[in-house]
C-alpha positions in Angstrom: 164.2 41.0 124.2 165.4 38.7 127.0 163.9 40.4 130.0 162.6 43.8 131.2 164.8 46.8 131.7 164.2 50.1 133.7 165.4 53.2 132.0 165.9 56.6 133.6 165.6 59.4 131.1 166.6 63.0 131.9 166.1 66.2 130.0 167.5 69.5 131.1 168.1 72.9 129.4 171.5 73.7 130.8 171.3 77.5 130.1 174.8 77.5 128.7 177.0 79.5 131.1 174.5 82.2 131.9 173.4 83.1 135.3 175.2 83.0 138.7 178.6 81.3 138.8 177.7 79.0 141.7 175.5 76.7 139.5 178.2 75.5 137.1 180.3 73.4 139.7 177.0 71.9 141.1 175.6 70.7 137.8 177.8 67.6 137.3 177.2 66.1 140.8 173.5 66.9 140.6 173.1 65.2 137.3 175.2 62.2 138.3 173.1 61.8 141.5 170.0 61.2 139.3 171.7 58.1 137.7 170.3 58.7 134.2 170.6 56.2 131.5 169.6 58.6 128.7 170.1 62.3 128.7 168.9 65.2 126.5 170.6 68.5 127.1 169.8 71.8 125.5 171.7 75.1 125.4 174.9 73.4 126.3 178.3 74.3 124.9 180.5 71.8 123.1 183.4 72.2 125.5 181.0 72.4 128.5 179.4 69.1 127.7 182.1 66.9 129.2 182.1 68.9 132.4 178.4 68.8 132.8 178.4 65.0 132.5 181.4 64.4 134.6 180.9 61.4 136.9 178.2 59.7 134.8 180.3 57.5 132.4 177.8 58.3 129.6 178.7 58.4 125.9 177.8 61.9 124.7 177.5 63.6 121.3 177.0 67.4 120.7 175.1 68.7 117.7 178.3 70.4 116.4 179.8 66.9 116.1 177.2 66.2 113.5 176.0 69.4 112.0 178.3 72.2 110.9 177.6 75.3 113.1 176.4 78.2 111.0 177.9 80.7 113.5 181.2 79.5 114.8 180.9 81.9 117.7 177.7 80.3 118.9 178.6 76.8 120.1 175.7 76.2 122.6 173.3 73.6 121.3 171.7 70.3 121.9 173.5 67.2 123.1 172.6 63.5 123.7 174.1 61.1 126.1 173.6 57.3 126.7 174.8 54.7 129.2 175.4 52.4 126.2 177.4 53.4 123.2 175.1 54.0 120.3 175.5 51.9 117.2 174.5 54.9 115.0 173.9 58.6 115.5 172.3 61.1 113.1 171.1 64.7 113.4 168.9 67.0 111.4 168.3 70.7 111.5 164.7 71.4 112.1 162.8 73.5 109.5 162.0 77.2 110.0 164.8 77.5 112.5 168.1 79.4 112.6 170.5 76.4 112.6 170.4 75.9 116.4 167.2 74.0 116.4 167.8 70.4 115.7 167.1 66.7 116.6 169.8 64.2 117.4 168.9 60.5 117.1 170.9 57.6 118.6 170.2 54.0 117.9 171.0 52.1 121.1 171.3 48.4 121.5 169.9 47.7 124.9 171.7 45.1 127.2 168.5 43.0 127.2 168.3 43.0 123.4 166.4 45.2 121.0 167.2 48.6 119.4 165.9 51.8 121.0 165.9 55.1 119.2 166.5 58.0 121.6 166.0 61.5 120.2 167.3 64.7 121.9 165.4 67.7 120.4 165.2 71.5 120.7 162.6 73.4 118.7 162.4 77.2 118.4 161.7 79.2 121.5 159.8 82.4 120.6 156.3 82.6 122.0 155.0 83.8 118.6 156.5 80.9 116.6 154.1 78.1 117.2 153.6 77.6 113.5 157.4 76.9 113.2 157.2 74.5 116.2 154.4 72.6 114.6 156.5 72.2 111.4 159.4 71.1 113.6 157.2 68.6 115.5 156.3 67.0 112.1 160.0 66.9 111.2 160.8 65.2 114.6 158.1 62.6 114.0 159.3 62.0 110.5 162.9 61.6 111.8 161.7 59.0 114.3 159.6 57.2 111.6 162.7 56.9 109.4 165.0 55.4 112.1 163.0 53.8 114.9 163.5 50.2 116.0 161.3 47.6 117.7 161.6 49.2 121.1 159.4 52.3 121.6 161.3 55.4 120.8 162.0 58.0 123.5 162.0 61.7 122.6 163.2 64.2 125.2 163.9 67.9 125.2 162.9 71.5 125.7 160.0 71.9 123.3 159.2 75.5 124.3 155.5 74.7 124.0 152.9 74.1 126.6 150.7 70.9 126.5 147.8 72.8 124.8 150.0 74.1 122.0 149.4 72.7 118.5 152.9 71.2 118.3 152.4 69.2 121.5 148.8 68.3 120.8 150.0 66.9 117.4 152.7 64.8 119.1 150.2 63.6 121.7 147.8 62.4 118.9 145.2 65.1 119.7 145.7 67.3 116.6 146.2 66.8 112.8 148.8 68.8 110.8 148.9 68.7 107.0 146.7 65.6 106.9 149.2 63.9 109.2 148.8 62.5 112.7 151.1 60.6 115.1 150.9 59.5 118.7 153.4 59.7 121.6 152.8 59.3 125.3 153.7 62.3 127.5 155.5 60.9 130.6 154.3 63.6 132.9 150.7 63.0 132.1 151.1 59.3 132.9 153.7 59.3 135.7 153.6 62.8 137.2 152.2 63.7 140.6 149.0 65.2 139.2 150.3 68.8 139.5 151.1 71.2 136.7 154.7 70.1 136.3 155.9 73.6 135.5 159.5 73.6 134.3 159.9 77.3 133.4 158.5 79.5 136.1 159.0 82.7 138.0 159.0 80.7 141.2 162.6 79.7 140.1 164.7 82.7 141.0 167.1 81.9 138.1 164.2 82.0 135.6 162.5 85.1 136.9 164.7 87.7 135.2 164.6 85.7 131.9 160.8 85.5 132.0 160.7 89.2 132.7 162.9 89.9 129.7 161.1 87.5 127.3 157.5 87.5 128.5 157.2 90.6 130.5 154.5 89.1 132.7 154.8 87.9 136.3 153.9 85.5 137.8 154.4 83.2 134.9 154.7 79.4 134.7 154.8 76.9 131.9 155.5 73.2 131.3 157.7 73.1 128.3 160.2 70.2 128.9 159.1 66.7 128.1 160.0 63.0 127.9 157.8 61.4 125.2 157.4 57.6 124.6 156.5 55.9 121.3 153.1 54.5 120.7 152.1 50.8 120.7 150.8 51.3 117.2 154.4 51.7 115.9 156.0 49.2 118.4 153.6 46.3 118.7 156.1 43.8 120.1 157.7 45.7 123.0 156.1 47.6 125.8 157.4 50.9 127.3 155.5 51.7 130.5 156.1 55.0 132.2 156.4 54.2 135.9 157.2 57.6 137.3 158.0 61.1 136.1 159.2 64.0 138.2 160.4 67.6 138.0 164.0 67.6 139.2 166.9 69.9 139.9 164.7 72.3 141.8 166.4 72.7 145.2 168.5 74.5 144.6 167.6 75.4 141.0 170.7 75.0 138.7 169.3 76.4 135.5 166.5 78.7 134.4 164.7 75.5 133.6 163.9 72.6 135.9 164.7 69.2 134.6 162.4 66.3 134.0 163.3 62.7 134.9 161.1 59.8 133.7 161.4 56.1 134.7 160.3 53.8 131.9 160.1 50.0 132.0 160.9 48.3 128.8 159.7 44.7 128.4 158.8 42.2 125.7 155.1 41.6 125.0 155.5 37.9 124.2 
């Protein structure tokens, strides 16, 4: 790498076209105002994707561009976008899912040199499916191991799991699964404001009826949306320092999830 580079990484569950109509016209401007370099979107329609990213000049790919949809009537899925055109893009369906759960990986040659692997992911959502999410977390880590470059990988998405869940503890290096362990940095833990960082909460009026329908308990709040950064163990020549992480798109809320924006400094170690 020639010099350091600051990356702005955004993840947001778009909530497809559900909810009040006012939010759809506001999404493009709100996302563009955050000036993201890398974006992971979940529950976004294939035709909706271009509208949501209008004004960003990002290169985007939807999971249905890479994986045949099992249900042609259900086009909402995961999407990935990058300021720099990827040199390669691959996708995998995650195990124990229903074809919507997937990981998209883009190899991106940074303008300062070096290849970064950016993964947009969406594991399964059910509260009683942590066993499936743990298997999916292993699959995400395996996908990264297969494709990653010298720059620390960045993985972003709606993981539908709280930090103390087995899947997130596994990804954070605090739990073993099937005699396997990995390690990624949680951007909120490093660069957050010290608060809970809830992204799915009944304090969000758009989320409250969804929480009531799916959880049936109120008040309720969870941190389930993450930006993860690869470990020094797998990337010994390039540093990726989380400088800041914040919960965004909260005022007004534009989805049943709040977004997460991380600022990550990439620089050579030698």
